[in-house]
N, C-alpha and C positions, 0 to 999 in steps of 0.2 A: 463774405457778402458779395454776391454777384450782382453788381449794380450797373446801370446804364450811365452814360455821360451826364445826362440830365439829372439822374438820381444823385450822382456824386456832387454835381454842382449845387443842387438843392441842399444836400447834407452840409456842404462846406459853408454855405451862406445862411443857413437857418439859425435863428436865434436859439432854437432848441437843439441845434447840432453844434457845429464848430464855430459859427458866428464870424467867419472871415468876411472881409469886404468883397463885394462882387468882383472887383478888379483882380484881387488875389486869387479868387476861385476860378475866374476865367483863365488866368495865366496858368494855373495848375492843369485845367482841362485841356488847354491848347498844347501843353507840353507832355501829356501822358501818351506813351506809346503802348497800346494795348489792343488785343483782339476782342473787340466788342461783340462780334458775332458768337465767339466761343463763350463769352460771358453770358450772353442771352441764352445759349444752349444749356449752360450749367444751371441757370435759374429755371429754365423750362423743365429740366430733368428733376429738379427739386420739387416743383409743383406737381409733376406727374407722379412722383414717388410718394409724396407725403399728403397730397390733397386729392388724389384720384380725379383730376380734372381732365376734361376732354381737350383735344388739340385746339379746338376753336376757343374754348374758355381760356386756355393757357395763352394763346395768341392775344386775345383781348386783354388779358392781364398784363402781358408784356408791353403792349403799346399804350395802355391806358395812362392818361395824365394823372390819374389818382392811384395808379399802380406803379409799374416799373419804369415807364417812360423810355423804353427802347424804341428805335426807329422801326417802321414796318419791315424794312429789309432785314434788320437784325432779328426781329421776331420770326419772320418767315424762314430764315436760315435755321433758327432753333427748332421750329416745328418740322421742317424738312429733315432734320437730322436726329430727331428724338428716337 
């Protein structure tokens, strides 16, 4: 699952997910050492291969608050490297 920081935080705190307290989830996020741009690229590749989406549609999905919640910088890296 190629998730953004915000996506992981939401999963950790969701009552339908892991249901951790916000403080515990934030601690986890603050201590993850990860290449978020590469994660965005892998998610973008998945969209490109399975959904036949345009670059602009993938970018919008990557940054959407209802989608993947990557930062614009992470999403642009993904698009630039597809």
